[in-house]
C-alpha positions in Angstrom: -0.1 12.8 -18.3 2.4 13.4 -21.2 3.9 10.0 -20.6 0.5 8.3 -20.9 -0.3 10.2 -24.1 3.0 9.2 -25.5 2.4 5.6 -24.5 -1.0 5.6 -26.2 0.5 7.1 -29.3 3.2 4.4 -29.4 0.5 1.8 -29.2 -1.4 3.5 -32.0 -4.3 4.5 -29.8 -5.8 7.8 -28.8 -5.7 8.7 -25.1 -9.4 8.1 -24.8 -9.1 4.7 -26.4 -6.3 3.7 -24.0 -8.4 4.9 -21.0 -11.5 3.0 -22.3 -9.4 -0.2 -22.8 -8.1 0.1 -19.2 -11.6 0.6 -17.8 -12.9 -2.4 -19.7 -10.0 -4.5 -18.4 -10.7 -3.3 -14.9 -14.4 -4.2 -15.2 -13.6 -7.7 -16.7 -11.1 -8.5 -13.9 -13.3 -7.1 -11.1 -11.1 -4.3 -10.1 -7.5 -3.2 -10.0 -5.0 -4.3 -7.4 -3.3 -1.1 -6.3 -1.4 -2.6 -3.3 2.3 -2.2 -3.2 3.8 -5.7 -3.6 6.8 -4.7 -1.4 4.4 -4.3 1.6 2.8 -7.0 3.7 -0.9 -7.5 4.0 -0.7 -5.2 7.0 0.9 -2.4 5.0 4.4 -2.7 6.5 7.7 -3.5 4.9 8.8 -7.1 5.5 11.7 -5.9 7.7 9.5 -3.7 9.9 6.8 -6.4 10.2 9.5 -9.0 11.2 10.8 -6.6 13.9 7.2 -6.1 15.3 6.7 -9.9 15.4 10.0 -10.3 17.2 9.2 -7.6 19.7 5.8 -9.3 20.3 7.7 -12.5 21.3 9.6 -10.6 24.0 8.1 -10.4 27.5 9.7 -7.2 28.5 7.5 -4.6 26.8 5.0 -2.4 28.5 1.3 -2.3 27.5 -1.1 0.6 27.9 -4.8 1.0 28.5 -5.0 4.0 26.2 -3.1 6.1 23.7 -3.1 8.9 26.2 -1.4 6.7 28.8 1.2 5.7 26.3 1.9 9.3 25.2 2.1 10.4 28.9 4.8 7.7 29.5 6.6 8.6 26.2 6.9 12.2 27.2 8.7 11.5 30.4 
């Protein structure tokens, strides 16, 4: 909060003015994109998503009918 107040002061604005300006910008632009640009649209890092896609290409993985079945196998 102190950093934001300092930034507002450096811009010659009060904290409230800065917040109001941000809210108006958000309304004009139809929202704020809070997604992490380092993550894919699925929420994974590119490296992890690539490893999932590669694993999906392999034919030697086991599928399960339920999470319980998967956990039972994983505990063995």
